[in-house]
C-alpha positions in Angstrom: 74.8 111.2 142.2 72.2 111.0 139.4 69.0 108.9 140.1 68.5 105.7 138.0 65.9 105.6 135.3 63.4 102.7 135.2 62.0 100.4 137.8 64.7 98.6 139.9 64.6 94.8 139.9 64.1 94.7 143.7 60.6 96.3 143.1 59.7 94.4 139.9 60.4 90.9 141.3 58.1 91.1 144.3 55.4 92.6 142.1 55.7 89.8 139.6 55.5 87.3 142.4 52.4 88.9 143.8 50.7 88.9 140.4 51.5 85.2 139.9 50.1 84.3 143.4 46.9 86.2 142.6 46.5 84.4 139.3 47.2 81.0 140.9 44.5 81.6 143.5 42.1 82.8 140.8 42.6 79.6 138.8 42.1 77.5 141.9 38.9 79.4 142.9 37.3 79.1 139.4 38.2 75.4 138.8 35.7 74.2 141.4 36.3 70.5 141.0 34.0 70.0 138.0 32.2 66.9 139.4 28.6 67.8 138.6 29.4 69.5 135.3 30.4 66.2 133.7 27.2 64.4 134.6 24.3 64.5 132.2 20.6 64.1 132.7 18.3 65.1 135.5 20.8 64.1 138.3 23.0 67.0 137.4 20.2 69.5 137.7 19.0 68.4 141.1 20.1 70.4 144.1 22.3 68.9 146.8 19.4 68.9 149.3 17.0 67.1 147.1 19.2 64.1 146.4 18.5 60.9 148.3 21.5 59.6 150.3 23.0 56.5 148.8 22.6 53.4 150.9 25.8 52.1 152.4 27.1 49.1 150.7 28.5 46.2 152.6 31.8 44.9 151.3 31.6 41.5 149.6 33.0 38.5 151.3 35.4 36.6 149.1 34.8 32.8 149.2 37.8 30.9 150.6 40.1 31.3 153.5 43.0 33.0 151.7 43.5 36.1 149.5 46.2 36.4 146.9 47.8 39.8 146.8 47.5 41.5 143.4 49.6 44.4 142.0 48.7 47.7 143.7 46.9 46.1 146.6 47.1 47.7 150.1 45.7 46.3 153.3 42.9 48.9 153.0 41.9 47.7 149.5 42.2 44.1 150.5 39.9 44.8 153.5 37.3 46.4 151.2 37.4 43.5 148.8 37.2 40.8 151.4 35.1 42.5 154.1 37.7 41.7 156.7 38.9 44.6 158.9 42.5 45.7 158.5 43.2 44.9 162.2 41.8 41.4 161.7 44.0 40.9 158.7 47.0 41.8 160.8 46.0 39.5 163.6 45.5 36.6 161.2 48.8 37.3 159.5 51.3 38.3 162.2 54.3 38.0 159.8 52.7 40.5 157.5 54.5 43.8 156.8 51.8 46.2 155.5 54.5 48.3 153.7 56.0 45.4 151.8 53.1 43.4 150.3 54.3 41.2 147.5 52.3 40.3 144.4 51.2 36.6 144.7 51.6 36.6 148.5 48.8 34.6 150.2 47.0 36.1 153.2 44.7 34.4 155.6 41.3 36.0 155.7 39.5 33.6 158.1 
């Protein structure tokens, strides 16, 4: 039996897969998130240790005793907007299904 010429596919396919994996990891490693590169001015040139920590902001309380659900709202986002904990929202609205919020639905917040 005469040996085949060329590289068999069973060797070439794993090599191509390994090359793709290495290239993918290289792209991920060099992308770096890009958060600080887009900022301009002196804030971008400061080091991480020299920045002052931002003060924690308290969520605003919405006036009134109800909140009307808007498109894209979740219990977490409603909690942030109203300053009412998610657990408290669920206690005030026992009929509420957090997975099925409906736009226009009224929720008790007090």
